[in-house]
N, CA, C, O and the ligand as a Tripos MOL2 file, in Angstrom:
@<TRIPOS>MOLECULE
protein
  237   235    60     0     0
PROTEIN
NO_CHARGES

@<TRIPOS>ATOM
      1 N          11.8890   10.4940   -1.0060 N.3       1 MET1
      2 CA         11.0430   10.7540    0.1530 C.3       1 MET1
      3 C           9.8030    9.8540    0.1230 C.2       1 MET1
      4 O           9.2320    9.5930   -0.9360 O.2       1 MET1
      5 N           9.4160    9.4020    1.2730 N.am      2 GLU2
      6 CA          8.2940    8.4790    1.3380 C.3       2 GLU2
      7 C           7.0080    9.1700    1.7650 C.2       2 GLU2
      8 O           7.0110   10.1260    2.5410 O.2       2 GLU2
      9 N           5.9160    8.6530    1.2330 N.am      3 GLU3
     10 CA          4.5990    9.1110    1.6560 C.3       3 GLU3
     11 C           3.8690    7.9110    2.2400 C.2       3 GLU3
     12 O           4.2320    6.7600    1.9980 O.2       3 GLU3
     13 N           2.8530    8.2030    2.9980 N.am      4 PHE4
     14 CA          2.0880    7.1090    3.5850 C.3       4 PHE4
     15 C           0.6600    7.1050    3.0480 C.2       4 PHE4
     16 O           0.0260    8.1490    2.8980 O.2       4 PHE4
     17 N           0.1830    5.9110    2.7680 N.am      5 ALA5
     18 CA         -1.1950    5.7530    2.3090 C.3       5 ALA5
     19 C          -1.8980    4.7640    3.2230 C.2       5 ALA5
     20 O          -1.3010    3.7980    3.6980 O.2       5 ALA5
     21 N          -3.1730    5.0220    3.4600 N.am      6 ASP6
     22 CA         -3.9570    4.0780    4.2640 C.3       6 ASP6
     23 C          -4.4330    2.9350    3.3840 C.2       6 ASP6
     24 O          -5.0310    3.1370    2.3270 O.2       6 ASP6
     25 N          -4.1530    1.7470    3.8490 N.am      7 ILE7
     26 CA         -4.4910    0.5350    3.1080 C.3       7 ILE7
     27 C          -5.3370   -0.3460    4.0150 C.2       7 ILE7
     28 O          -5.0990   -0.4420    5.2190 O.2       7 ILE7
     29 N          -6.3280   -0.9840    3.4090 N.am      8 GLN8
     30 CA         -7.1470   -1.9040    4.2040 C.3       8 GLN8
     31 C          -6.7200   -3.3370    3.9330 C.2       8 GLN8
     32 O          -6.6510   -3.7780    2.7850 O.2       8 GLN8
     33 N          -6.4400   -4.0410    4.9950 N.am      9 CYS9
     34 CA         -6.0410   -5.4380    4.8910 C.3       9 CYS9
     35 C          -7.1960   -6.2600    4.3100 C.2       9 CYS9
     36 O          -8.3150   -6.1940    4.8170 O.2       9 CYS9
     37 N          -6.9290   -7.0440    3.2370 N.am     10 PRO10
     38 CA         -8.0030   -7.8590    2.6430 C.3      10 PRO10
     39 C          -8.4060   -9.0470    3.5070 C.2      10 PRO10
     40 O          -9.4280   -9.6830    3.2520 O.2      10 PRO10
     41 N          -7.6140   -9.3460    4.5190 N.am     11 PHE11
     42 CA         -7.9150  -10.5030    5.3640 C.3      11 PHE11
     43 C          -8.7160  -10.1170    6.6100 C.2      11 PHE11
     44 O          -9.7720  -10.6920    6.8740 O.2      11 PHE11
     45 N          -8.2170   -9.1520    7.3690 N.am     12 CYS12
     46 CA         -8.8900   -8.8250    8.6340 C.3      12 CYS12
     47 C          -9.6380   -7.4980    8.5670 C.2      12 CYS12
     48 O         -10.3760   -7.1570    9.4920 O.2      12 CYS12
     49 N          -9.4520   -6.7350    7.4660 N.am     13 GLY13
     50 CA        -10.2100   -5.5070    7.2960 C.3      13 GLY13
     51 C          -9.6560   -4.3100    8.0390 C.2      13 GLY13
     52 O         -10.2320   -3.2240    7.9880 O.2      13 GLY13
     53 N          -8.5470   -4.4980    8.7260 N.am     14 GLN14
     54 CA         -7.9370   -3.4070    9.4750 C.3      14 GLN14
     55 C          -7.2480   -2.4250    8.5220 C.2      14 GLN14
     56 O          -6.6180   -2.8340    7.5470 O.2      14 GLN14
     57 N          -7.3740   -1.1430    8.8100 N.am     15 THR15
     58 CA         -6.7100   -0.1300    8.0010 C.3      15 THR15
     59 C          -5.4460    0.3310    8.7080 C.2      15 THR15
     60 O          -5.4550    0.6220    9.9040 O.2      15 THR15
     61 N          -4.3560    0.3930    7.9450 N.am     16 PHE16
     62 CA         -3.1210    0.9290    8.5160 C.3      16 PHE16
     63 C          -2.3130    1.5980    7.4170 C.2      16 PHE16
     64 O          -2.5910    1.4110    6.2320 O.2      16 PHE16
     65 N          -1.3090    2.3810    7.8120 N.am     17 ALA17
     66 CA         -0.5290    3.1580    6.8470 C.3      17 ALA17
     67 C           0.6560    2.3600    6.3320 C.2      17 ALA17
     68 O           1.3690    1.7150    7.1010 O.2      17 ALA17
     69 N           0.8580    2.4110    5.0140 N.am     18 VAL18
     70 CA          2.0490    1.8090    4.4240 C.3      18 VAL18
     71 C           2.8590    2.9050    3.7360 C.2      18 VAL18
     72 O           2.3030    3.8690    3.2090 O.2      18 VAL18
     73 N           4.1790    2.7420    3.7490 N.am     19 ALA19
     74 CA          5.0720    3.7110    3.1170 C.3      19 ALA19
     75 C           5.1570    3.4260    1.6230 C.2      19 ALA19
     76 O           5.3460    2.2860    1.1990 O.2      19 ALA19
     77 N           5.0160    4.4810    0.8430 N.am     20 ILE20
     78 CA          5.0780    4.3730   -0.6140 C.3      20 ILE20
     79 C           6.0260    5.4510   -1.1330 C.2      20 ILE20
     80 O           6.0100    6.5920   -0.6710 O.2      20 ILE20
     81 N           6.8550    5.0580   -2.1090 N.am     21 ASP21
     82 CA          7.7610    6.0130   -2.7350 C.3      21 ASP21
     83 C           7.0180    6.7120   -3.8750 C.2      21 ASP21
     84 O           6.7630    6.0910   -4.9070 O.2      21 ASP21
     85 N           6.6660    7.9840   -3.7100 N.am     22 PRO22
     86 CA          5.8380    8.6520   -4.7170 C.3      22 PRO22
     87 C           6.5790    9.0190   -6.0000 C.2      22 PRO22
     88 O           5.9620    9.5180   -6.9410 O.2      22 PRO22
     89 N           7.8880    8.7830   -6.0570 N.am     23 SER23
     90 CA          8.6250    9.0820   -7.2830 C.3      23 SER23
     91 C           8.4890    7.9610   -8.3060 C.2      23 SER23
     92 O           8.9040    8.1140   -9.4550 O.2      23 SER23
     93 N           7.9090    6.8350   -7.8930 N.am     24 VAL24
     94 CA          7.6780    5.7160   -8.8010 C.3      24 VAL24
     95 C           6.2220    5.7550   -9.2560 C.2      24 VAL24
     96 O           5.3050    5.7070   -8.4360 O.2      24 VAL24
     97 N           6.0160    5.8420  -10.5850 N.am     25 ALA25
     98 CA          4.6650    6.0350  -11.1100 C.3      25 ALA25
     99 C           3.7480    4.8520  -10.8270 C.2      25 ALA25
    100 O           2.6000    5.0300  -10.4200 O.2      25 ALA25
    101 N           4.2580    3.6490  -11.0440 N.am     26 GLN26
    102 CA          3.4370    2.4610  -10.8360 C.3      26 GLN26
    103 C           4.2460    1.4780  -10.0280 C.2      26 GLN26
    104 O           5.3710    1.1430  -10.4000 O.2      26 GLN26
    105 N           3.7050    1.0230   -8.9540 N.am     27 GLN27
    106 CA          4.4520    0.0640   -8.1660 C.3      27 GLN27
    107 C           3.5350   -0.9600   -7.5200 C.2      27 GLN27
    108 O           2.3360   -0.7520   -7.3330 O.2      27 GLN27
    109 N           4.1540   -2.0520   -7.1980 N.am     28 CYS28
    110 CA          3.4380   -3.1830   -6.6600 C.3      28 CYS28
    111 C           4.4090   -3.8850   -5.7180 C.2      28 CYS28
    112 O           5.5020   -4.2710   -6.1310 O.2      28 CYS28
    113 N           4.0310   -4.0470   -4.4980 N.am     29 PHE29
    114 CA          4.9300   -4.7100   -3.5590 C.3      29 PHE29
    115 C           4.1190   -5.4890   -2.5360 C.2      29 PHE29
    116 O           2.9090   -5.3070   -2.4000 O.2      29 PHE29
    117 N           4.8010   -6.3400   -1.8410 N.am     30 THR30
    118 CA          4.1380   -7.1620   -0.8410 C.3      30 THR30
    119 C           4.4410   -6.6080    0.5400 C.2      30 THR30
    120 O           5.5790   -6.2490    0.8430 O.2      30 THR30
    121 N           3.4160   -6.5420    1.3680 N.am     31 THR31
    122 CA          3.6270   -6.0970    2.7330 C.3      31 THR31
    123 C           2.8720   -7.0310    3.6810 C.2      31 THR31
    124 O           1.9640   -7.7510    3.2660 O.2      31 THR31
    125 N           3.2510   -7.0080    4.9320 N.am     32 ASP32
    126 CA          2.5480   -7.8160    5.9240 C.3      32 ASP32
    127 C           1.5980   -6.9320    6.7140 C.2      32 ASP32
    128 O           1.9530   -5.8230    7.1110 O.2      32 ASP32
    129 N           0.4060   -7.4240    6.9340 N.am     33 CYS33
    130 CA         -0.5570   -6.6860    7.7520 C.3      33 CYS33
    131 C           0.0180   -6.4910    9.1540 C.2      33 CYS33
    132 O           0.5740   -7.4130    9.7510 O.2      33 CYS33
    133 N          -0.1300   -5.2710    9.6620 N.am     34 GLU34
    134 CA          0.3860   -4.9920   11.0060 C.3      34 GLU34
    135 C          -0.4250   -5.6860   12.0880 C.2      34 GLU34
    136 O           0.0450   -5.8670   13.2110 O.2      34 GLU34
    137 N          -1.6390   -6.0700   11.7440 N.am     35 VAL35
    138 CA         -2.5320   -6.6390   12.7460 C.3      35 VAL35
    139 C          -2.5330   -8.1700   12.7040 C.2      35 VAL35
    140 O          -2.2890   -8.8220   13.7200 O.2      35 VAL35
    141 N          -2.8100   -8.7470   11.5130 N.am     36 CYS36
    142 CA         -2.9020  -10.2040   11.4360 C.3      36 CYS36
    143 C          -1.6490  -10.8370   10.8260 C.2      36 CYS36
    144 O          -1.5430  -12.0610   10.7490 O.2      36 CYS36
    145 N          -0.6950   -9.9940   10.3890 N.am     37 CYS37
    146 CA          0.6170  -10.4480    9.8980 C.3      37 CYS37
    147 C           0.5530  -11.2660    8.6150 C.2      37 CYS37
    148 O           1.5430  -11.8970    8.2450 O.2      37 CYS37
    149 N          -0.5750  -11.2710    7.9330 N.am     38 ARG38
    150 CA         -0.6340  -12.0010    6.6730 C.3      38 ARG38
    151 C          -0.1400  -11.1070    5.5370 C.2      38 ARG38
    152 O          -0.4090   -9.9060    5.5240 O.2      38 ARG38
    153 N           0.5800  -11.6950    4.5900 N.am     39 PRO39
    154 CA          1.1060  -10.8910    3.4870 C.3      39 PRO39
    155 C           0.0540  -10.6370    2.4120 C.2      39 PRO39
    156 O          -0.7450  -11.5140    2.0850 O.2      39 PRO39
    157 N           0.0680   -9.4360    1.8760 N.am     40 PHE40
    158 CA         -0.7790   -9.1390    0.7200 C.3      40 PHE40
    159 C          -0.0660   -8.1320   -0.1690 C.2      40 PHE40
    160 O           0.9240   -7.5170    0.2270 O.2      40 PHE40
    161 N          -0.5890   -7.9780   -1.3780 N.am     41 GLU41
    162 CA          0.0200   -7.1100   -2.3660 C.3      41 GLU41
    163 C          -0.5830   -5.7110   -2.3020 C.2      41 GLU41
    164 O          -1.7910   -5.5500   -2.1280 O.2      41 GLU41
    165 N           0.2610   -4.7170   -2.4410 N.am     42 VAL42
    166 CA         -0.1980   -3.3420   -2.5210 C.3      42 VAL42
    167 C           0.1330   -2.8320   -3.9240 C.2      42 VAL42
    168 O           1.2700   -2.9350   -4.3840 O.2      42 VAL42
    169 N          -0.8750   -2.2820   -4.5910 N.am     43 VAL43
    170 CA         -0.6830   -1.7020   -5.9110 C.3      43 VAL43
    171 C          -0.9040   -0.2060   -5.7720 C.2      43 VAL43
    172 O          -1.9650    0.2280   -5.3230 O.2      43 VAL43
    173 N           0.1020    0.5940   -6.1590 N.am     44 ALA44
    174 CA          0.0050    2.0360   -5.9820 C.3      44 ALA44
    175 C           0.3370    2.7600   -7.2750 C.2      44 ALA44
    176 O           1.2050    2.3460   -8.0430 O.2      44 ALA44
    177 N          -0.3760    3.8470   -7.4890 N.am     45 GLU45
    178 CA         -0.0910    4.7290   -8.6140 C.3      45 GLU45
    179 C           0.2200    6.1120   -8.0740 C.2      45 GLU45
    180 O          -0.4780    6.6270   -7.2000 O.2      45 GLU45
    181 N           1.2890    6.7100   -8.6140 N.am     46 CYS46
    182 CA          1.6800    8.0380   -8.1630 C.3      46 CYS46
    183 C           1.8650    8.9550   -9.3580 C.2      46 CYS46
    184 O           2.1550    8.5160  -10.4710 O.2      46 CYS46
    185 N           1.6880   10.2460   -9.0940 N.am     47 GLU47
    186 CA          1.8330   11.2330  -10.1470 C.3      47 GLU47
    187 C           2.3450   12.5240   -9.5290 C.2      47 GLU47
    188 O           1.8270   12.9760   -8.5070 O.2      47 GLU47
    189 N           3.3670   13.1200  -10.1500 N.am     48 ASP48
    190 CA          3.9450   14.3690   -9.6520 C.3      48 ASP48
    191 C           4.2970   14.3070   -8.1650 C.2      48 ASP48
    192 O           4.0800   15.2640   -7.4220 O.2      48 ASP48
    193 N           4.8350   13.1840   -7.7550 N.am     49 GLY49
    194 CA          5.2860   13.0550   -6.3800 C.3      49 GLY49
    195 C           4.1860   12.8720   -5.3570 C.2      49 GLY49
    196 O           4.4210   12.9730   -4.1530 O.2      49 GLY49
    197 N           2.9640   12.5960   -5.8490 N.am     50 GLU50
    198 CA          1.8690   12.3590   -4.9190 C.3      50 GLU50
    199 C           1.1960   11.0300   -5.2110 C.2      50 GLU50
    200 O           1.1440   10.5830   -6.3570 O.2      50 GLU50
    201 N           0.6870   10.4110   -4.1700 N.am     51 ILE51
    202 CA         -0.0060    9.1400   -4.3380 C.3      51 ILE51
    203 C          -1.3960    9.4010   -4.9000 C.2      51 ILE51
    204 O          -2.1980   10.1210   -4.3040 O.2      51 ILE51
    205 N          -1.6670    8.8060   -6.0560 N.am     52 VAL52
    206 CA         -2.9900    8.9720   -6.6790 C.3      52 VAL52
    207 C          -3.9390    7.9040   -6.1450 C.2      52 VAL52
    208 O          -5.0790    8.1910   -5.7810 O.2      52 VAL52
    209 N          -3.4460    6.6710   -6.1050 N.am     53 SER53
    210 CA         -4.2840    5.6150   -5.5510 C.3      53 SER53
    211 C          -3.4210    4.5160   -4.9750 C.2      53 SER53
    212 O          -2.2940    4.2980   -5.4210 O.2      53 SER53
    213 N          -3.9370    3.8460   -4.0110 N.am     54 ALA54
    214 CA         -3.2440    2.7190   -3.4040 C.3      54 ALA54
    215 C          -4.2970    1.7170   -2.9660 C.2      54 ALA54
    216 O          -5.2450    2.0600   -2.2610 O.2      54 ALA54
    217 N          -4.1190    0.4860   -3.3920 N.am     55 GLU55
    218 CA         -5.1080   -0.5030   -2.9840 C.3      55 GLU55
    219 C          -4.4470   -1.8350   -2.6770 C.2      55 GLU55
    220 O          -3.3590   -2.1470   -3.1600 O.2      55 GLU55
    221 N          -5.1400   -2.6030   -1.8600 N.am     56 ALA56
    222 CA         -4.6310   -3.9010   -1.4380 C.3      56 ALA56
    223 C          -5.2190   -4.9930   -2.3050 C.2      56 ALA56
    224 O          -6.3760   -4.9220   -2.7180 O.2      56 ALA56
    225 N          -4.4130   -6.0020   -2.5760 N.am     57 ARG57
    226 CA         -4.8840   -7.1890   -3.2780 C.3      57 ARG57
    227 C          -4.3900   -8.3930   -2.5110 C.2      57 ARG57
    228 O          -3.2270   -8.4420   -2.1100 O.2      57 ARG57
    229 N          -5.2350   -9.3400   -2.3070 N.am     58 SER58
    230 CA         -4.7820  -10.5410   -1.6330 C.3      58 SER58
    231 C          -3.8540  -11.3040   -2.5670 C.2      58 SER58
    232 O          -4.1940  -11.5420   -3.7260 O.2      58 SER58
    233 N          -2.7060  -11.6780   -2.0770 N.am     59 ALA59
    234 CA         -1.6550  -12.2540   -2.9220 C.3      59 ALA59
    235 C          -2.0400  -13.6720   -3.3660 C.2      59 ALA59
    236 O          -1.2810  -14.3210   -4.0850 O.2      59 ALA59
    237 ZN         -4.8150   -8.0870    8.5150 Zn       60 ZN60
@<TRIPOS>BOND
     1     1     2 1
     2     2     3 1
     3     3     4 2
     4     3     5 am
     5     5     6 1
     6     6     7 1
     7     7     8 2
     8     7     9 am
     9     9    10 1
    10    10    11 1
    11    11    12 2
    12    11    13 am
    13    13    14 1
    14    14    15 1
    15    15    16 2
    16    15    17 am
    17    17    18 1
    18    18    19 1
    19    19    20 2
    20    19    21 am
    21    21    22 1
    22    22    23 1
    23    23    24 2
    24    23    25 am
    25    25    26 1
    26    26    27 1
    27    27    28 2
    28    27    29 am
    29    29    30 1
    30    30    31 1
    31    31    32 2
    32    31    33 am
    33    33    34 1
    34    34    35 1
    35    35    36 2
    36    35    37 am
    37    37    38 1
    38    38    39 1
    39    39    40 2
    40    39    41 am
    41    41    42 1
    42    42    43 1
    43    43    44 2
    44    43    45 am
    45    45    46 1
    46    46    47 1
    47    47    48 2
    48    47    49 am
    49    49    50 1
    50    50    51 1
    51    51    52 2
    52    51    53 am
    53    53    54 1
    54    54    55 1
    55    55    56 2
    56    55    57 am
    57    57    58 1
    58    58    59 1
    59    59    60 2
    60    59    61 am
    61    61    62 1
    62    62    63 1
    63    63    64 2
    64    63    65 am
    65    65    66 1
    66    66    67 1
    67    67    68 2
    68    67    69 am
    69    69    70 1
    70    70    71 1
    71    71    72 2
    72    71    73 am
    73    73    74 1
    74    74    75 1
    75    75    76 2
    76    75    77 am
    77    77    78 1
    78    78    79 1
    79    79    80 2
    80    79    81 am
    81    81    82 1
    82    82    83 1
    83    83    84 2
    84    83    85 am
    85    85    86 1
    86    86    87 1
    87    87    88 2
    88    87    89 am
    89    89    90 1
    90    90    91 1
    91    91    92 2
    92    91    93 am
    93    93    94 1
    94    94    95 1
    95    95    96 2
    96    95    97 am
    97    97    98 1
    98    98    99 1
    99    99   100 2
   100    99   101 am
   101   101   102 1
   102   102   103 1
   103   103   104 2
   104   103   105 am
   105   105   106 1
   106   106   107 1
   107   107   108 2
   108   107   109 am
   109   109   110 1
   110   110   111 1
   111   111   112 2
   112   111   113 am
   113   113   114 1
   114   114   115 1
   115   115   116 2
   116   115   117 am
   117   117   118 1
   118   118   119 1
   119   119   120 2
   120   119   121 am
   121   121   122 1
   122   122   123 1
   123   123   124 2
   124   123   125 am
   125   125   126 1
   126   126   127 1
   127   127   128 2
   128   127   129 am
   129   129   130 1
   130   130   131 1
   131   131   132 2
   132   131   133 am
   133   133   134 1
   134   134   135 1
   135   135   136 2
   136   135   137 am
   137   137   138 1
   138   138   139 1
   139   139   140 2
   140   139   141 am
   141   141   142 1
   142   142   143 1
   143   143   144 2
   144   143   145 am
   145   145   146 1
   146   146   147 1
   147   147   148 2
   148   147   149 am
   149   149   150 1
   150   150   151 1
   151   151   152 2
   152   151   153 am
   153   153   154 1
   154   154   155 1
   155   155   156 2
   156   155   157 am
   157   157   158 1
   158   158   159 1
   159   159   160 2
   160   159   161 am
   161   161   162 1
   162   162   163 1
   163   163   164 2
   164   163   165 am
   165   165   166 1
   166   166   167 1
   167   167   168 2
   168   167   169 am
   169   169   170 1
   170   170   171 1
   171   171   172 2
   172   171   173 am
   173   173   174 1
   174   174   175 1
   175   175   176 2
   176   175   177 am
   177   177   178 1
   178   178   179 1
   179   179   180 2
   180   179   181 am
   181   181   182 1
   182   182   183 1
   183   183   184 2
   184   183   185 am
   185   185   186 1
   186   186   187 1
   187   187   188 2
   188   187   189 am
   189   189   190 1
   190   190   191 1
   191   191   192 2
   192   191   193 am
   193   193   194 1
   194   194   195 1
   195   195   196 2
   196   195   197 am
   197   197   198 1
   198   198   199 1
   199   199   200 2
   200   199   201 am
   201   201   202 1
   202   202   203 1
   203   203   204 2
   204   203   205 am
   205   205   206 1
   206   206   207 1
   207   207   208 2
   208   207   209 am
   209   209   210 1
   210   210   211 1
   211   211   212 2
   212   211   213 am
   213   213   214 1
   214   214   215 1
   215   215   216 2
   216   215   217 am
   217   217   218 1
   218   218   219 1
   219   219   220 2
   220   219   221 am
   221   221   222 1
   222   222   223 1
   223   223   224 2
   224   223   225 am
   225   225   226 1
   226   226   227 1
   227   227   228 2
   228   227   229 am
   229   229   230 1
   230   230   231 1
   231   231   232 2
   232   231   233 am
   233   233   234 1
   234   234   235 1
   235   235   236 2
@<TRIPOS>SUBSTRUCTURE
     1 MET1         2 RESIDUE 1 A MET
     2 GLU2         6 RESIDUE 1 A GLU
     3 GLU3        10 RESIDUE 1 A GLU
     4 PHE4        14 RESIDUE 1 A PHE
     5 ALA5        18 RESIDUE 1 A ALA
     6 ASP6        22 RESIDUE 1 A ASP
     7 ILE7        26 RESIDUE 1 A ILE
     8 GLN8        30 RESIDUE 1 A GLN
     9 CYS9        34 RESIDUE 1 A CYS
    10 PRO10       38 RESIDUE 1 A PRO
    11 PHE11       42 RESIDUE 1 A PHE
    12 CYS12       46 RESIDUE 1 A CYS
    13 GLY13       50 RESIDUE 1 A GLY
    14 GLN14       54 RESIDUE 1 A GLN
    15 THR15       58 RESIDUE 1 A THR
    16 PHE16       62 RESIDUE 1 A PHE
    17 ALA17       66 RESIDUE 1 A ALA
    18 VAL18       70 RESIDUE 1 A VAL
    19 ALA19       74 RESIDUE 1 A ALA
    20 ILE20       78 RESIDUE 1 A ILE
    21 ASP21       82 RESIDUE 1 A ASP
    22 PRO22       86 RESIDUE 1 A PRO
    23 SER23       90 RESIDUE 1 A SER
    24 VAL24       94 RESIDUE 1 A VAL
    25 ALA25       98 RESIDUE 1 A ALA
    26 GLN26      102 RESIDUE 1 A GLN
    27 GLN27      106 RESIDUE 1 A GLN
    28 CYS28      110 RESIDUE 1 A CYS
    29 PHE29      114 RESIDUE 1 A PHE
    30 THR30      118 RESIDUE 1 A THR
    31 THR31      122 RESIDUE 1 A THR
    32 ASP32      126 RESIDUE 1 A ASP
    33 CYS33      130 RESIDUE 1 A CYS
    34 GLU34      134 RESIDUE 1 A GLU
    35 VAL35      138 RESIDUE 1 A VAL
    36 CYS36      142 RESIDUE 1 A CYS
    37 CYS37      146 RESIDUE 1 A CYS
    38 ARG38      150 RESIDUE 1 A ARG
    39 PRO39      154 RESIDUE 1 A PRO
    40 PHE40      158 RESIDUE 1 A PHE
    41 GLU41      162 RESIDUE 1 A GLU
    42 VAL42      166 RESIDUE 1 A VAL
    43 VAL43      170 RESIDUE 1 A VAL
    44 ALA44      174 RESIDUE 1 A ALA
    45 GLU45      178 RESIDUE 1 A GLU
    46 CYS46      182 RESIDUE 1 A CYS
    47 GLU47      186 RESIDUE 1 A GLU
    48 ASP48      190 RESIDUE 1 A ASP
    49 GLY49      194 RESIDUE 1 A GLY
    50 GLU50      198 RESIDUE 1 A GLU
    51 ILE51      202 RESIDUE 1 A ILE
    52 VAL52      206 RESIDUE 1 A VAL
    53 SER53      210 RESIDUE 1 A SER
    54 ALA54      214 RESIDUE 1 A ALA
    55 GLU55      218 RESIDUE 1 A GLU
    56 ALA56      222 RESIDUE 1 A ALA
    57 ARG57      226 RESIDUE 1 A ARG
    58 SER58      230 RESIDUE 1 A SER
    59 ALA59      234 RESIDUE 1 A ALA
    60 ZN60       237 GROUP 0 **** ****
């Protein structure tokens, strides 16, 4: 099951929701900003099926 976390784009500063699989404790994936379409990395930590933290990193 997927959860959504609000992530802020490091390029344009827009916040939007990205889908994260909370069953994975540590994950890192690339997504495209919904607004400016530039790719950046999302680093997420989850615990007990919940998102503990999610942050954007410019790739
Ligand atoms: Zn953007």
